[in-house]
N, C-alpha and C positions, 0 to 999 in steps of 0.2 A: 269497589267490591262486586264480586261476581254472584250470579244466582245459579243454583244448581237445580235442575229439573229432574223429577223421578216418575217414571212410569211403573208403578208397583204392581206386581202380579204375583200369584201363588208360587210359580216356578221361576220366573226372572224378574229383574228389576232394570228397566232401561234407564240410562243415566245420560243427561245432557248438560251443558255448561254454557253460560253466556260469555260474551267477551267482557272486557273490563269496563266497557261504556254502557253495558245493558242493552245493546242494540240487536244483537244476533244470537242465536242459540245453535249450537253444534252437538251432535251426537258424540258421546264420550266413550261409553262401554256398555256392556250388559253384564249385570252380576246375576250368575246362574246360582240359585239358592241351593241346588244339589251339589255345586262344587265349592261355594263359599260358605263356610260354616257360620259366620257371624256377618251378615250383610251390613248391619248398623255400624260395625266396626270399620268396613271398608268404606262406607259412605263417610265416616268421621275422618278417615285418612284423605279422602278426596277433598273434604271441607278444608283440612289443614294445608294440603298441598296447594290448593288453588285460591286461597283466601276468600272463601265463600262467605257472603253476609246474608244471604236469604236462601231457604230451601222451598221449592214448589213441589208438592206432591199432587199428582193427578187423582181427581176424585171421580170415579166412574158413576155417573148418574143413569138412571133409566131414562128413556126418552120422555116420559112425562114428568121429569124432574125429580122423582123420589130417589131415595138411597136405598140399595139393596145390601145383601151380605158382603159383596165385594167392596162396596163403598164403605161399610162399616169397618172392615179390615183395613182399608186405607186411612181411615180416621185415626184408628188405633195406632197404625204405624207412624203417622204423622206426630201423634202425641208422644210416642216413645222417642222419636228423633228430637222433638222440642225440648224434652226433659233431659236427654243425654248430651245434646250438643249446645244447649242454651242459645239457640238462634231462632229467629223468626221462622216458622214453617207455615207457608200459605197452602191452603187446599184450593185446587183449580179444576174446574170442570173439564173433563177430558173426553166427553162424549164425541165419538167419531174420529178421535186421533189415530187409533190403530187402523181404522178403515181407510183414512186418508194416507197414512204411511204405506199401507198395502197397495193402494191405487197408484201412488207415485212410483213405487218399485216395479209394479207390473208395467206401467207406461215406460219405465226405463229398460224394460226387458231383462230384469235381473231374475236369475235362475231360483227356483224354489228354495234350494238349500242355502243359497245366499241370502234370500229374503228372511229365512228363519233366523239367521245369524244377526241381522241388523234391524229387524222391524221394531224391536222394543226400544233401541236407542233412538230411532228415527221418530216413533211416537213420542218419546221424551222431548225430543227437540221441538216437535210441533207444539206440544202443550206448553213448553217453556216459552217459545217464540210468541204464542198467543198472550201469555201473561205479560211478557215484556212490552208488547204493543199496547196492552191495556194500560200498563203503568205509564208508558210514554204518553199516551193520550190524556190520561189523568193529569199529568205534569205539565202538559202543553200550556195551560192558562195560568200557571203560577208564576207570579212576578218575583224576581230576585233583585234586591237593591234598586228597585225603580225600573228595571229593564226586563223586558220579556226575553226568555232564553231563545 
């Protein structure tokens, strides 16, 4: 099963997908809320197309760890997805993912107009990759049938 990563914003939702093994995350698309009337329906389509087992929604926290209005919106969005799709929805700290994506694109000398098109799905890929690495580290010590994986 794959994991779907979402960088939720008021205007756009960046979407990333894991590989089948849960090792890597790749940016998939950007859902523009001014163009797509029902973003949750589009996410449901992606879940069905790609056999998604877990959804990871970025939770924007303030640098001191508190949750502001944007974080509250993400929590409400995650709960709507959980109810609609009946899948596990994880909230994942996304602090500085957009900054990291912007820095990477600047270092790659990507033009401003192209950065605007891809930054949200790149931020989603960064937060999903962080989640995947955390899950992998958690599972490293688990013993299956007497053997360590």
